[in-house]
C-alpha positions, 0 to 999 in steps of 0.5 A: 203048522195048521194044515193047508199052510206052507211053512216057507211062505206067508201066502195062504194057498187054499183052504186051511185049519184056523188053529187056536194053538200051534206047537212048532218045532225048533224055530218059527217058520215063515208061515207062523209069523208073517201075515196072512198065514199067521192069522191061522196060527192062533197062539204059537209055542216053540218046542225044542227037540234038541236041534243044535243051534248051529243048524238053525243059525246056518239056515239059508234065507237070512231071516231072523225073528227079533224078540223083546228080550233080545232088544231091550238090553241094546237100549242104553242105560242111564246113571244117577248123574245123567242129564239131557246133554248126554243123550243126543239132540234129535232134529225133526223136520215135519208137519205143514198146515193141517198137519201140525199133528205129525210134527207133534207126534214125532217130537213127543215120540223122540222124547219118549224114546230117550233123546236127551234134546229135541228140536222140531223144525216146522214151516212158520205158519204152524210154529205156535201150534207145534210149540203148544202141542209138544211142550218137551221139545224145542221148535225152529221155524222154517221159510215157507211157500205160498201154501205154507209148506217148507220152501227151497230156502229152508234147506240152508236153515236146516243144514245150519240147524243140523250142527251138533245134532246126532240124527234127523228125522225127515218127512211126516206131514211135510206135504207133496208140493214140487217145491217142498219135495225138491227141498226134501231131496236136497235136504236128505242129500246134504245132511251128513248125519244118520237120517230117518226118512218117513212119510212125505220124506219117502214120497219125494224120492218116488221113482229115484230111490237109487239116489239115496245111495249118494248119502254119506251117512246111514239112512232108515226108511220107514214106509208102509206098503203104499209108500214103498210102492211109490218108492219102487214105482209099483203097486201096494197089491204087488208089495203085499203079495211079496213083502219079503222080496219088496223089502229086500229089493228096496234095501238093495236099491237105496243102500238103506235100512228099510223098515216095512211097516205092517202087522209084523214089520220087516227090516232089511238091509243091503244083502241081509235076506240073502237067497230065499 
């Protein structure tokens, strides 16, 4: 480690070396990969000292560093006779006046990630903007309230639209009006599909994170530190001071898989990080 860092902590406690290259042994340490300590590491090299892999795998704490080589084989392949109908249909609920870009970006991302079909459901006032901004996806207009955000009567529209879909993304750019937030909560609880809850979808559950445990299907939350702070009724500074503890608490409270975004995103599910 660069002198002055603590191997098991992402925090920086005082003066320390700013290295160009760090050679660490057997496996990366917490300080090697998590910010702000990782900023002092420079290029990281792992030197094998011949430790049995069992000793590393049995180390308490439940931390695992995912790599490109590990993740890539998990992506499904496609044969020469494949077509869009064999690769799932994603439903995205996003956008509001002034935030149509959130819906467009989410729709494009779903297409790029490999969804065979993508339907993006948006408030009626921005339907044409999203239509022209994401030509690969289909669109569905939703009932809107007085400010153009989705209205509570859109809930039944979305329950019907979810028929035949494989997964739902809910939240980007939807807004934080009281009617909109109530609609988001109702949609999240009613849909029996895997759900990615992001942005204003997360804000709708601020202070009532535990109610997400009522969902019957898998849930993934994708907050940055500010959104997680609102969800857990704390501050961004407290989240950043203990990112590992915060993501573990969120996973326990909600029963969801939680992805805390940042310079090195943290992923936790209930019980996954164990005792640290």
